[in-house]
C-alpha positions in Angstrom: -0.5 -44.6 -13.7 1.7 -47.4 -15.1 4.5 -48.5 -12.8 7.2 -47.5 -15.2 5.7 -44.0 -15.5 5.5 -43.6 -11.8 9.2 -44.7 -11.5 10.3 -42.2 -14.0 8.2 -39.4 -12.4 9.4 -40.1 -8.8 13.0 -40.9 -9.5 15.3 -39.3 -6.9 12.4 -38.8 -4.4 11.3 -40.5 -1.2 8.5 -42.5 -2.8 6.7 -45.8 -2.2 7.6 -46.7 -5.8 11.2 -47.2 -4.7 10.4 -48.8 -1.4 12.5 -47.6 1.5 15.5 -46.7 -0.6 16.6 -43.1 -1.0 19.8 -43.8 -2.8 19.9 -42.1 -6.2 22.1 -44.9 -7.7 19.6 -47.5 -6.7 16.7 -45.4 -8.1 18.5 -45.2 -11.5 19.2 -48.9 -11.6 15.6 -49.8 -10.7 14.2 -47.3 -13.2 16.6 -48.5 -16.0 15.7 -52.2 -15.4 11.9 -51.5 -15.7 12.3 -49.3 -18.7 14.5 -51.8 -20.5 11.7 -54.4 -20.3 9.0 -51.8 -21.2 10.9 -51.0 -24.5 9.9 -54.3 -25.8 6.2 -53.4 -25.6 5.8 -49.6 -26.1 9.0 -47.8 -27.1 7.2 -44.8 -28.5 5.4 -44.2 -25.2 8.6 -44.5 -23.2 10.4 -42.1 -25.5 7.6 -39.5 -25.3 7.2 -39.7 -21.6 11.0 -39.7 -20.9 11.4 -36.5 -22.9 8.3 -35.0 -21.2 9.7 -35.7 -17.7 13.1 -34.2 -18.7 11.3 -31.0 -20.0 8.9 -30.6 -17.1 11.1 -31.8 -14.1 14.4 -30.2 -15.2 15.9 -30.3 -11.8 16.1 -34.1 -12.3 17.8 -33.8 -15.7 21.0 -35.5 -14.6 19.0 -38.5 -13.4 17.2 -38.8 -16.7 20.4 -38.3 -18.6 22.0 -41.2 -16.8 19.0 -43.5 -17.3 19.1 -42.7 -21.1 22.9 -43.4 -21.0 22.3 -46.8 -19.6 19.5 -47.6 -22.1 21.9 -46.5 -24.8 24.1 -49.5 -23.9 21.2 -51.9 -24.7 19.2 -50.2 -27.4 21.1 -47.7 -29.6 18.3 -47.4 -32.1 15.8 -46.4 -29.4 18.1 -43.7 -28.1 18.9 -42.5 -31.6 15.1 -41.8 -31.9 15.1 -40.0 -28.5 17.9 -37.8 -29.7 16.1 -37.2 -33.0 12.8 -36.3 -31.2 14.7 -34.0 -28.9 16.3 -32.3 -31.9 12.8 -31.8 -33.5 11.4 -30.3 -30.2 14.4 -28.0 -29.9 14.1 -26.7 -33.4 10.3 -26.1 -32.9 11.1 -24.2 -29.7 13.7 -22.0 -31.5 11.2 -21.3 -34.3 8.4 -20.4 -31.9 10.6 -18.5 -29.4 9.6 -20.8 -26.5 12.3 -19.6 -24.0 11.7 -22.1 -21.3 11.7 -25.1 -23.6 14.9 -23.9 -25.4 16.8 -23.5 -22.1 15.6 -26.8 -20.6 16.3 -28.8 -23.8 19.8 -27.4 -23.9 20.4 -28.5 -20.3 18.9 -31.9 -21.3 21.4 -32.1 -24.2 24.2 -31.3 -21.9 23.4 -34.1 -19.4 23.0 -36.5 -22.2 26.5 -35.5 -23.4 27.8 -36.3 -19.9 26.3 -39.8 -20.2 28.0 -40.4 -23.6 24.7 -40.3 -25.4 25.5 -37.2 -27.5 28.9 -36.4 -28.9 30.5 -33.3 -27.2 31.3 -31.8 -30.6 27.6 -31.9 -31.5 26.8 -29.9 -28.3 29.5 -27.4 -29.2 28.0 -27.0 -32.7 24.7 -26.1 -31.0 26.5 -23.5 -28.8 28.3 -22.0 -31.8 25.0 -21.8 -33.8 23.4 -19.8 -31.1 26.6 -17.7 -30.6 26.8 -16.9 -34.3 23.1 -15.8 -34.3 23.6 -13.6 -31.2 26.8 -11.9 -32.7 25.0 -11.2 -36.0 22.0 -9.7 -34.2 24.0 -7.1 -32.3 26.1 -6.2 -35.3 25.2 -2.7 -36.4 25.6 -3.4 -40.1 24.4 -6.9 -40.6 21.9 -7.4 -37.7 19.3 -5.6 -35.7 20.5 -4.4 -32.3 17.0 -3.7 -31.1 16.6 -7.5 -30.8 19.5 -7.8 -28.4 17.3 -9.4 -25.8 17.1 -12.5 -28.0 20.9 -12.5 -28.5 21.4 -12.2 -24.7 18.9 -15.0 -24.1 20.9 -17.3 -26.5 24.1 -16.5 -24.6 22.5 -17.0 -21.3 21.3 -20.5 -22.4 24.9 -21.4 -23.4 26.4 -20.3 -20.1 23.6 -21.8 -18.0 24.4 -25.3 -19.5 28.0 -25.2 -18.3 27.4 -26.0 -14.6 25.9 -29.3 -15.8 28.6 -30.2 -18.3 31.5 -27.8 -18.2 33.9 -30.3 -16.7 33.2 -32.9 -19.3 33.5 -30.5 -22.2 36.8 -29.2 -20.9 38.1 -32.7 -20.6 36.9 -34.1 -23.9 36.9 -31.1 -26.3 39.0 -28.4 -24.6 39.9 -26.5 -27.8 36.3 -26.4 -29.0 34.8 -25.2 -25.7 37.6 -22.7 -25.4 36.6 -21.3 -28.8 33.0 -20.9 -27.5 34.2 -19.1 -24.4 36.3 -16.7 -26.4 33.3 -16.1 -28.6 31.1 -15.3 -25.6 33.7 -12.9 -24.3 33.8 -11.2 -27.7 30.0 -10.9 -27.8 30.0 -9.3 -24.3 32.5 -6.7 -25.6 30.3 -5.6 -28.5 26.8 -5.8 -27.0 25.1 -2.9 -25.2 24.8 -3.3 -21.5 21.2 -4.0 -20.6 19.3 -1.6 -18.5 16.6 -2.3 -15.9 15.1 1.1 -16.3 11.3 0.9 -15.8 11.5 -2.6 -14.4 13.3 -2.0 -11.1 11.6 -2.8 -7.8 12.7 0.5 -6.3 12.2 4.0 -7.7 15.7 5.0 -6.8 17.2 2.3 -9.0 15.5 3.8 -12.1 17.0 7.2 -11.4 20.6 6.3 -10.4 23.1 5.9 -13.2 24.7 2.5 -13.3 28.3 2.5 -12.2 30.9 1.2 -14.6 31.6 -1.6 -12.1 27.9 -2.7 -12.0 27.0 -5.7 -14.0 23.8 -6.6 -15.8 22.4 -10.1 -15.6 24.4 -11.6 -18.4 27.7 -10.0 -17.3 27.0 -11.3 -13.8 26.4 -14.8 -15.0 29.6 -14.7 -17.1 31.5 -13.6 -14.0 30.0 -16.6 -12.0 31.0 -19.0 -14.8 34.6 -17.7 -14.8 34.8 -18.2 -11.0 33.3 -21.7 -11.4 35.9 -22.5 -14.2 38.8 -21.3 -12.0 37.5 -23.6 -9.2 37.6 -26.7 -11.5 33.8 -26.7 -12.2 33.1 -28.0 -8.6 29.6 -27.5 -7.5 27.5 -28.7 -4.6 24.1 -27.9 -6.2 24.4 -30.0 -9.4 24.1 -33.8 -8.9 26.4 -35.9 -11.1 24.9 -39.4 -11.0 26.6 -40.4 -14.2 29.9 -40.6 -12.4 28.7 -43.7 -10.5 28.1 -45.5 -13.8 31.1 -44.0 -15.7 32.8 -47.4 -16.3 29.6 -48.7 -18.0 28.7 -45.5 -19.9 32.0 -45.1 -21.5 31.2 -48.2 -23.7 28.1 -46.5 -25.2 27.9 -45.1 -28.7 27.7 -41.3 -28.8 25.1 -40.0 -31.3 25.3 -37.0 -33.5 22.8 -34.2 -32.8 21.3 -33.0 -36.1 21.8 -29.4 -37.3 19.6 -26.6 -36.0 18.9 -23.2 -37.3 18.1 -19.9 -35.4 15.3 -17.8 -36.9 16.2 -14.6 -38.5 15.6 -11.4 -36.5 13.1 -8.9 -38.1 14.8 -6.6 -40.5 15.7 -3.1 -39.4 13.3 -0.4 -40.5 14.5 1.7 -43.5 14.5 4.7 -41.2 15.6 3.9 -37.7 14.4 6.5 -35.2 14.1 6.5 -31.4 10.5 5.3 -31.7 11.0 2.6 -34.2 13.9 1.3 -32.3 11.9 1.4 -29.1 9.0 -0.5 -30.7 11.2 -3.3 -31.9 13.1 -3.5 -28.6 9.8 -3.8 -26.8 8.6 -6.6 -29.1 11.9 -8.5 -28.6 11.8 -8.1 -24.8 8.2 -9.3 -24.8 9.1 -12.6 -26.5 12.5 -13.0 -24.8 12.2 -11.5 -21.3 14.9 -11.6 -18.6 13.9 -14.6 -16.5 14.6 -13.1 -13.1 15.4 -9.7 -11.6 17.0 -10.4 -8.3 15.4 -8.8 -5.3 18.0 -8.6 -2.6 15.9 -8.4 0.5 18.1 -9.9 3.1 21.6 -9.0 4.2 24.4 -10.9 2.6 25.1 -12.7 5.9 21.9 -14.7 5.5 23.2 -16.3 2.2 27.0 -16.0 2.6 27.5 -19.8 2.7 26.0 -20.1 -0.8 28.6 -19.8 -3.6 27.7 -17.4 -6.5 27.1 -20.3 -9.0 25.2 -22.3 -6.4 22.9 -19.4 -6.0 22.3 -19.2 -9.7 21.6 -23.0 -9.8 19.1 -22.9 -6.9 17.3 -20.0 -8.6 17.1 -22.0 -11.8 15.6 -25.0 -9.8 13.1 -22.8 -8.1 12.0 -21.0 -11.2 11.7 -24.2 -13.1 9.5 -25.8 -10.4 7.3 -22.7 -10.2 6.9 -22.7 -14.0 6.3 -26.3 -14.7 4.2 -27.2 -11.6 2.0 -24.1 -11.6 -1.1 -26.3 -11.8 -0.2 -28.4 -8.8 0.6 -26.0 -5.9 1.2 -28.7 -3.3 3.5 -30.6 -5.6 5.2 -27.3 -6.4 5.8 -26.5 -2.7 7.0 -30.1 -2.0 9.6 -30.0 -4.8 10.7 -26.5 -3.8 11.2 -27.6 -0.2 13.2 -30.6 -1.2 15.7 -29.5 -3.9 18.7 -31.7 -4.5 21.2 -29.4 -2.7 23.2 -30.1 0.5 22.8 -26.6 2.0 19.9 -24.5 3.4 18.3 -22.1 1.0 15.1 -20.7 2.7 16.3 -17.1 2.4 17.2 -17.5 -1.2 13.9 -19.3 -1.9 12.0 -16.3 -0.3 13.9 -13.8 -2.4 13.3 -15.8 -5.5 9.5 -16.1 -4.9 9.1 -12.4 -4.0 11.2 -11.4 -7.1 8.6 -13.3 -9.2 5.6 -12.0 -7.2 6.8 -8.4 -7.7 8.3 -8.8 -11.2 7.6 -6.0 -13.6 5.8 -5.4 -15.9 3.9 -8.6 -15.1 4.7 -11.7 -13.0 4.7 -15.0 -14.9 1.6 -16.1 -13.0 -1.2 -14.4 -11.1 -0.5 -13.2 -7.6 -2.8 -15.8 -6.1 -0.5 -18.6 -7.3 2.5 -17.2 -5.4 0.2 -16.6 -2.4 -0.8 -20.3 -2.3 2.8 -21.5 -2.8 4.1 -19.4 0.1 1.2 -20.7 2.3 2.1 -24.3 1.4 5.8 -23.7 2.0 5.0 -22.2 5.4 3.1 -25.4 6.3 5.8 -27.7 4.8 8.6 -25.9 6.6 6.9 -24.6 9.8 10.2 -24.2 11.7 11.9 -22.1 9.2 10.0 -20.5 6.3 7.3 -18.5 8.2 10.1 -16.5 10.0 11.9 -15.9 6.7 8.7 -14.7 5.0 8.1 -12.3 8.0 11.7 -11.1 7.6 11.1 -10.4 4.0 7.9 -8.4 4.7 9.7 -6.3 7.4 12.6 -5.6 5.0 10.2 -4.5 2.2 8.2 -2.4 4.7 11.5 -0.6 5.7 11.9 0.3 2.0 8.3 1.2 1.4 9.0 4.8 0.5 11.1 3.7 -2.5 9.1 0.7 -3.6 7.5 1.0 -7.1 3.8 1.8 -6.9 2.8 -1.4 -8.8 5.0 -3.5 -6.5 3.4 -1.8 -3.5 -0.1 -2.6 -4.7 0.8 -6.3 -5.3 2.5 -6.5 -1.9 -0.7 -5.2 -0.2 -2.9 -7.7 -2.1 -0.5 -10.6 -1.3 0.1 -9.7 2.4 -3.6 -9.2 3.3 -4.5 -12.5 1.6 -1.5 -14.3 3.3 -2.6 -13.1 6.7 -6.2 -14.2 6.1 -4.9 -17.7 5.8 -3.1 -17.5 9.2 -5.9 -16.0 11.3 -4.7 -12.5 10.7 -1.9 -13.0 13.1 0.9 -10.4 12.8 2.9 -8.4 15.4 1.1 -5.1 14.6 2.7 -3.4 17.5 5.9 -3.3 15.5 4.2 -1.0 13.1 2.2 1.1 15.6 4.7 3.9 15.0 3.1 4.7 11.6 0.5 6.6 13.6 3.3 9.1 14.3 3.8 9.6 10.6 1.8 12.0 8.4 -1.2 10.5 6.7 0.6 10.5 3.3 3.7 8.5 4.5 4.0 5.3 2.4 4.4 3.1 5.4 1.2 4.4 7.0 -0.7 4.1 3.7 0.5 0.5 3.4 -0.8 -0.5 6.8 -4.1 1.3 6.1 -4.5 -0.5 2.8 -3.6 -3.9 4.2 -6.2 -3.5 6.9 -8.8 -2.4 4.4 -8.1 -5.5 2.2 -8.3 -7.7 5.3 -11.7 -6.4 6.1 -12.8 -7.4 2.6 -11.5 -10.9 3.2 -13.1 -11.2 6.7 -15.2 -8.8 8.6 -14.5 -5.6 10.5 -14.7 -6.9 14.1 -12.4 -9.8 13.3 -9.7 -7.5 11.9 -10.1 -5.1 14.8 -9.6 -8.1 17.2 -6.4 -9.0 15.3 -4.8 -5.6 16.2 -5.7 -5.7 19.9 -2.0 -5.4 20.8 -1.8 -2.1 18.8 -5.2 -0.6 19.5 -4.2 2.7 18.1 -4.2 1.2 14.6 -8.0 1.1 14.8 -7.7 4.7 13.5 -6.5 3.2 10.2 -9.3 0.7 9.8 -11.9 1.6 7.2 -15.4 2.6 8.3 -17.9 -0.3 8.9 -19.2 -1.0 5.4 -22.9 0.0 5.9 -24.6 1.8 2.9 -25.3 5.5 3.0 -28.9 5.6 1.7 -30.0 9.2 1.2 -33.7 8.6 1.1 -34.4 6.7 4.2 -37.0 8.1 6.7 -34.2 9.5 8.9 -32.4 11.2 6.1 -35.4 13.0 4.4 -38.0 15.5 5.4 -41.7 15.2 4.8 -41.7 18.4 2.7 -39.4 17.2 -0.1 -41.3 14.0 -0.6 -38.2 12.1 -1.9 -38.7 9.2 0.6 -42.2 8.6 -0.8 -40.8 8.8 -4.3 -38.1 6.2 -3.4 -40.8 4.0 -1.8 -42.9 4.2 -5.0 -39.9 3.0 -7.0 -39.2 0.2 -4.5 -42.8 -0.9 -4.7 -42.5 -1.1 -8.5 -39.5 -3.3 -8.2 -41.3 -5.6 -5.7 -44.2 -5.8 -8.2 -41.7 -6.8 -10.9 -42.5 -3.9 -13.1 -40.7 -4.0 -16.4 -37.8 -1.6 -17.2 -40.0 0.0 -19.9 -42.8 0.6 -17.4 -40.3 2.2 -15.0 -38.9 4.4 -17.7 -42.4 5.6 -18.6 -43.2 6.3 -14.9 -40.0 8.3 -14.5 -40.5 10.3 -17.7 -44.2 11.1 -16.9 -44.3 11.5 -13.1 -40.8 12.1 -11.7 -38.6 14.0 -14.2 -41.1 16.8 -15.0 -41.6 17.6 -11.3 -38.2 17.1 -9.8 -35.7 17.6 -12.7 -32.8 15.5 -13.8 -30.5 15.7 -10.8 -33.1 14.7 -8.2 -34.5 12.0 -10.5 -31.1 10.4 -11.1 -30.3 10.6 -7.4 -33.5 8.9 -6.3 -33.5 6.2 -9.0 -29.8 5.3 -8.6 -29.8 5.4 -4.8 -33.0 3.3 -4.6 -31.9 0.6 -7.0 -28.5 0.4 -5.3 -30.2 0.0 -2.0 -32.3 -2.8 -3.3 -29.2 -4.5 -4.6 -27.1 -3.9 -1.5 -27.7 -7.2 0.2 -25.2 -9.1 -1.8 -23.3 -9.2 -5.1 -26.0 -11.4 -6.6 -28.7 -8.9 -5.6 -26.7 -6.1 -7.4 -26.4 -8.2 -10.6 -30.1 -9.0 -10.6 -31.0 -5.3 -10.2 -28.6 -4.3 -13.0 -29.9 -7.1 -15.3 -33.5 -6.1 -14.8 -33.2 -2.3 -14.6 -29.9 -1.4 -16.1 -31.8 0.0 -19.1 -33.5 2.5 -16.7 -30.1 3.8 -15.5 -28.7 3.8 -19.0 -31.6 5.8 -20.2 -31.1 8.4 -17.5 -27.3 8.5 -18.0 -27.0 8.7 -21.8 -24.1 11.1 -21.9 -20.8 11.4 -20.1 -21.9 14.2 -17.8 -24.8 12.2 -16.5 -22.5 9.1 -16.1 -20.1 11.1 -13.9 -23.1 12.1 -11.8 -24.1 8.4 -11.7 -20.6 7.4 -10.4 -20.8 10.2 -7.8 -24.1 8.6 -6.5 -22.5 5.1 -6.4 -19.5 6.6 -4.5 -21.8 8.4 -2.1 -24.0 5.4 -1.4 -21.0 3.1 -0.8 -18.7 5.7 0.7 -18.0 3.3 3.6 -17.2 0.4 1.4 -14.5 0.7 -1.2 -15.0 -2.8 -2.4 -18.7 -2.4 -3.3 -18.0 1.0 -4.9 -15.4 -0.7 -7.2 -17.7 -3.7 -7.9 -20.8 -1.6 -8.7 -18.8 0.7 -11.1 -17.1 -2.3 -12.7 -20.4 -4.2 -13.2 -22.0 -1.1 -14.7 -19.2 -0.7 -17.2 -19.6 -4.4 -18.0 -23.3 -3.8 -18.9 -22.3 -0.7 -20.9 -24.2 1.6 -18.5 -20.9 3.5 -17.8 -18.2 4.3 -20.3 -14.5 4.1 -19.5 -14.1 7.8 -20.4 -16.7 8.8 -17.8 -14.8 6.8 -15.2 -11.5 8.6 -16.1 -13.3 11.9 -15.8 -14.6 11.0 -12.4 -11.3 9.7 -11.1 -9.7 13.0 -11.9 -12.3 15.1 -10.2 -10.9 17.4 -7.5 -12.3 15.4 -4.6 -10.7 12.2 -5.8 -7.4 13.9 -6.8 -6.9 14.7 -3.1 -6.9 11.0 -2.3 -4.2 10.0 -4.9 -1.5 9.7 -2.3 -3.4 8.5 0.7 -5.8 5.9 -0.7 -6.0 3.2 -3.3 -9.8 3.8 -3.8 -9.7 6.0 -7.0 -6.7 4.0 -8.4 -8.6 0.6 -8.0 -11.5 2.0 -10.0 -9.2 3.3 -12.7 -7.2 0.1 -12.9 -10.5 -1.9 -13.3 -11.7 0.4 -16.1 -8.5 0.2 -18.1 -8.2 -3.6 -17.4 -11.7 -4.3 -18.6 -11.1 -2.2 -21.8 -7.9 -4.1 -22.5 -9.4 -7.5 -21.8 -12.1 -6.8 -24.4 -9.3 -6.2 -27.0 -7.5 -9.4 -25.9 -10.7 -11.5 -26.0 -11.5 -10.3 -29.5 -8.0 -11.0 -30.7 -8.3 -14.6 -29.4 -11.7 -15.0 -31.1 -10.4 -13.6 -34.4 -7.5 -16.0 -34.2 -9.9 -18.9 -33.7 -12.2 -17.7 -36.5 -9.2 -17.5 -38.9 -8.4 -21.1 -38.2 -12.1 -21.9 -38.7 -12.1 -20.2 -42.1 -9.1 -22.2 -43.2 -10.8 -25.4 -42.0 -14.0 -24.5 -43.7 -12.3 -23.6 -47.0 -10.3 -26.9 -46.9 -13.5 -28.9 -46.3 -15.3 -27.1 -49.1 -12.4 -27.7 -51.5 -12.4 -31.4 -50.6 -16.2 -31.7 -51.2 -15.9 -29.7 -54.4 -13.1 -31.9 -55.7 -15.1 -35.0 -54.9 -18.1 -33.6 -56.7 -16.0 -32.7 -59.8 -14.5 -36.2 -59.8 -17.9 -37.8 -59.5 -19.4 -35.7 -62.3 -16.5 -36.5 -64.7 -16.9 -40.3 -64.2 -18.6 -42.5 -66.9 -21.3 -44.8 -65.6 -24.0 -47.1 -67.2 -27.6 -46.0 -67.0 -30.1 -48.3 -68.8 -27.2 -49.9 -70.7 -25.9 -46.6 -72.0 -22.7 -44.8 -71.0 -23.4 -41.4 -69.4 -21.2 -38.8 -67.7 -21.5 -38.7 -63.9 -22.2 -41.1 -61.1 -25.5 -42.2 -59.7 -27.8 -39.1 -59.8 -28.9 -39.7 -56.2 -25.3 -39.7 -55.0 -24.5 -36.6 -57.2 -27.4 -34.8 -55.6 -26.1 -35.6 -52.1 -22.6 -34.4 -53.1 -24.0 -31.1 -54.5 -26.0 -30.6 -51.3 -22.9 -31.1 -49.3 -20.9 -28.8 -51.5 -23.5 -26.0 -51.1 -23.6 -26.4 -47.3 -19.8 -26.3 -47.2 -19.8 -23.1 -49.2 -22.5 -21.6 -47.0 -20.3 -22.5 -43.9 -17.3 -20.7 -45.5 -19.5 -17.6 -46.1 -20.9 -17.8 -42.6 -17.5 -18.1 -40.9 -16.0 -15.3 -43.0 -18.9 -13.0 -42.1 -18.4 -13.8 -38.4 -14.7 -13.1 -38.8 -15.5 -9.7 -40.4 -17.9 -8.9 -37.7 -15.3 -9.7 -35.0 -12.7 -7.6 -36.9 -15.0 -4.7 -36.9 -15.6 -5.1 -33.2 -11.8 -5.2 -32.6 -11.3 -2.1 -34.6 -13.9 -0.3 -32.5 -12.4 -1.7 -29.3 -8.9 -0.5 -30.3 -10.3 3.0 -31.0 -11.9 2.9 -27.5 -8.7 1.9 -25.9 -6.8 4.6 -27.8 -9.3 7.3 -26.7 -9.2 6.0 -23.1 -5.4 6.4 -22.9 -5.4 9.8 -24.5 -8.0 10.9 -22.0 -6.0 9.4 -19.1 -2.7 10.8 -20.2 -4.2 14.3 -20.6 -5.8 14.0 -17.2 -2.5 13.0 -15.7 -0.8 15.8 -17.5 -3.2 18.5 -16.3 -3.2 17.6 -12.6 0.6 17.0 -12.5 1.4 20.3 -14.3 -0.7 22.2 -11.7 1.3 20.7 -8.7 4.8 19.9 -9.9 7.4 22.5 -9.0 9.0 24.4 -11.9 11.1 22.3 -14.2 14.1 24.5 -13.5 13.9 23.6 -9.8 13.3 19.9 -10.0 14.1 17.4 -12.8 14.5 14.2 -10.7 12.5 12.3 -8.2 15.3 12.6 -5.7 15.1 16.4 -6.1 11.3 16.3 -5.6 11.7 14.3 -2.4 14.3 16.8 -1.1 12.2 19.9 -1.6 10.3 19.6 1.7 13.4 18.4 3.6 15.4 21.4 2.4 12.7 23.8 3.5 12.6 22.1 6.9 16.3 22.5 7.2 16.0 26.2 6.4 13.2 26.6 9.0 15.4 24.9 11.6 18.3 27.2 10.9 16.1 30.3 11.1 14.3 29.2 14.3 16.7 30.2 17.0 14.1 30.2 19.7 13.3 26.5 19.4 12.2 24.7 22.6 14.8 22.2 23.7 14.7 19.6 26.4 17.6 20.9 28.5 18.4 17.5 30.0 18.7 15.6 26.7 19.2 18.3 24.2 16.3 17.0 22.1 13.6 19.2 20.5 10.2 18.7 22.0 7.6 16.8 20.1 5.8 18.9 17.5 2.3 19.9 18.3 1.4 19.3 14.7 -0.5 16.1 13.6 -2.2 15.6 16.9 0.8 15.9 19.1 2.7 13.2 17.2 6.0 13.9 15.5 5.3 14.3 11.8 8.9 15.0 10.7 10.0 11.4 10.8 9.0 11.2 7.1 10.6 14.2 5.5 8.6 14.3 2.3 5.9 17.0 2.2 2.3 16.2 1.3 2.4 18.0 -2.0 5.7 16.3 -3.0 4.3 12.9 -1.9 1.2 13.5 -4.0 3.4 14.2 -7.0 5.6 11.1 -6.3 2.6 8.8 -6.0 0.8 10.2 -9.1 4.0 10.0 -11.2 4.4 6.4 -9.9 1.0 5.4 -11.1 1.5 7.1 -14.4 4.6 5.0 -14.9 2.8 1.9 -13.8 -0.1 2.3 -16.3 2.4 3.1 -19.2 4.4 0.0 -18.3 1.5 -2.4 -18.0 -0.1 -1.4 -21.3 3.1 -0.7 -23.3 2.2 -3.1 -26.1 -0.9 -1.1 -26.9 0.7 2.3 -26.4 3.8 1.9 -28.6 1.8 1.9 -31.9 0.5 5.4 -31.0 3.8 6.8 -29.8 4.2 9.3 -32.7 0.8 10.8 -32.0 1.3 10.7 -28.3 4.6 12.7 -28.7 2.9 15.2 -31.0 -0.3 15.8 -29.0 0.4 15.0 -25.3 4.1 14.7 -24.5 5.1 17.9 -26.2 8.4 19.7 -25.6 6.8 22.0 -23.0 5.7 19.1 -20.8 7.4 18.9 -17.4 10.4 16.6 -17.7 9.3 14.4 -14.8 6.0 13.6 -16.6 7.8 12.6 -19.8 10.3 10.6 -17.8 7.6 8.7 -16.0 5.9 7.7 -19.3 9.2 6.9 -21.1 10.5 5.0 -18.1 7.3 2.9 -18.1 7.7 2.2 -21.8 11.4 1.6 -21.3 12.0 4.2 -24.0 15.3 6.1 -24.1 14.8 9.6 -22.8 17.0 11.5 -25.2 19.1 12.9 -22.4 16.2 14.2 -20.3 
C-alpha cells in the first residue's frame, strides 16, 4: 500500500505509519502534508480514496473532514471536485435506497461543514429536502403513509448528524437550523408512532400495549437531541479536531453543495385495504429497516455514567464498524475495542452486539460473524469483556421463558459455538437447578439444546467432562450418536432372513453394482416376497448403514444409489416412511438425521411436502416443546425451498443483463454490416455497392452468430423463468401445507377462545389451576419448623412447580412461537398470497391466538383481535 494511503487509513490510530506519536493533531498535520504533495501526481486517486475512507471508516469522519479542510486552503479546485463527487454518491445512494451510505455521507457533509468546506446553508438545504419528502410521505392526502419507514429514516439521518455539527449550525445559521428543528417537531406530531410488534426480543413486549409515555426509536432520538441542545451540544464521544485548526480553516472558501432530490414513494393503491397497506408497509420496512432495536440486558447501573446522546453515538460507532469491516473480523474487533471515547463501554458494546445477533426478522450478517467478533473481543479485552459476555448470557437465561423462539434458537447456536472456542468452560453448576424443573421448562430445554450442539462441535466424552462440576446435567446430554441398524446379526432372527437380505444388498454395493441392476434385483427378488414396507426398510437401512461412516460416505451412497430410493419412494406416503426409517436409524444423532433428510431433499428424493407431513406426525408433535429436532428438519426444508427461489431470481437477473448485452452486441454488428453494404467500392475498376466481399462475408457471419447468441440467451432466460414459476408454486404449496398443519394441531390443543385470547392468559391457566388446588388442599403436609410445604414427589422427587406453566400450555406457547417465527422469516413470500391465506386458512373461526401469531410475524395489523 502507498504510504499516503496507509496514512489516511491509519489516521488517529497507534500505528507505525505515524511513528510513536498518538496525538491526533500531529496525525492530521502529517497526513495533510503528504496528501498535499501527492495531489501533484494523482489527484483523482486521492479524491477517490479519501471519500472511500470517509464512507467505510465513519468513526474517523471528523479527522477526514479536518484534513479536507486544510487541503481546501491550498487547492480549492481539488476540494470542489471532492464535494461534487460526494454529491453524486449521495444522490446515487438516495435513488437506490442505500441506507448506510445515505447516513454516513450526511455525517461526512456535516464534518466538512465544520471545517468550512461546505457552506452551512447548503447542509440545511439537504436537511430541508429530506424533511419535505418525509412530511409529504406521511400526509394522508398527498403521500403514502405505508412508506413511513422511509420518512422516519430520513428524519433519523437529519437528527443523527447534529451531534457532529449542531454547535456550528446554531452558531452560523441559527434561524435556518431552528426552522429545521421546528419542521422535525411538526413531522413527529403527524406521523404514526412506530410499533415493534413482531420484532421484539421478548414475547411479552409483543402483547403489552405501549404506554403513552413510551417512545419509539425516533421519538427517543429526538428527546436525546433536545437534551444535547439544552446542554450546549457538549459531548464526550464526538472528537472535534477541527477546533485545533480553527484559526487556519476560517480562511478557507466554503463550497456550495449541489441540489439533491428524494425519489418519489410508490403511489397508493386505488383501493387501500388492510392487506394492500400491509404489503406496501412490509416493502418499505424491508428497504428502510430500523437500524437497531435496543436489547437492555444489564441494569442501568452498569451504564449510568454514559449520557443518553453518548450512548447513541457509541452505538453508531459500533454498528458502523460491524457493517463496514465485516470481512476483516480481527480489524473489526480491534476498532470496536478502541473507539475514540473517553469512557468505558464494554456493557454497551455487549448489548449492541447481542441486539444485532438476535435482531428480527434477520440479523444484518450471519450468526457466525458475531460469534467470531465476540471471540476476538474476549481475546482483545481479556480482563473485561469475557465477564460482560457471561453476564449477558446469565441475564438472557433468566428471561428465557419470555424470549422469542427464533432468538432462543440463535442464542443456542451462538452460545454452543462460543463455548467450543473456550474449551467448553462454563460454570454449569449455576444452572444445575434446571434438573428440578419440568422437562418442558424453557431454561431446561435451553441447557439441553446447548449441550446437544456442543456434542456436534466436539464429542460426547469431552462435553461430559466439561460438566463434571454439575454431574447431574449428564441427564440432559444426548445419547451417544451410534447408529441404530435394524438388520444386524444381533437385531434379527434367522427365521425372517432380513439380515441375509441386507447382506446381499451390501455385497452388491461392494461389487459396485449399478443403480439399475439394484432396482431390477429389488423388483424381481425382494418386493414380490417381502412386500413394500419390508423392502423399503431393508434398502434404506442398509444404504444408510453403508453411508454412516462420514458425511462423504453418505453423499457417495446417495449419488450412486439415490435413484433406487427414489424409485421405491415415488409418492408422498412412501417418502414419509423413508423419513421414518432415517429417523429410526439415526435416532441417537439429531445432526445426522437432519443432514440425511436435507441431502435427500437436495437430490429430489424427498419432497418438502413429505417433510412437513412427517414433522406433524403425532410422535413428533409430542416433541415440539421439548426438543429442536423436528423444528431443525422443518427449518432446513423451508430454507432449501426458499433458497431455490432466491437462486433462480439471481440467475434470471443475470440472464436479463446478458440478454441486453447480447442485443446491444447484435445491433452493433448489424449496424456495421448495413454500413459496409451501403458503401461504394471499386472492383476491377468499376464502382459496386458494398465493401470487400471477404470482409462482408465475415461481418455476415458475425451478425448471424450474434443473433444466435441473442436467441440462445433468451431461451435460457425463458427456461429459468419457467423454473422460477414452478419453484414459487412449490413454495406456495409448502406454506399452505405448513399453515394447515399448524392450524390442525393447535386447534386440537388450544383452550377455547372464550377462555384465552392472549399468551399471558395461556401462561396463567396452569398457575390458576394450581392456586385452586392449593386452596382446596387443606391437608397439605407442611414442615412445622419452617412452615414450608414439603417437596413434591412428582418429577422424581424434585420440585416441578418452580416453573408454573403446564405442559399443554407450554406446548401451545412453543408451537405458536415457531408459527410466528416462520411467518416473520418468510414474510416477503407470504404477503403476495395474503388474500388467499385469509380466505382458505385464517378464516373467521380460527382461534384468535393462531391468527395473532401469523399476523404478528407478518407485522400485520390485527383488526382489533
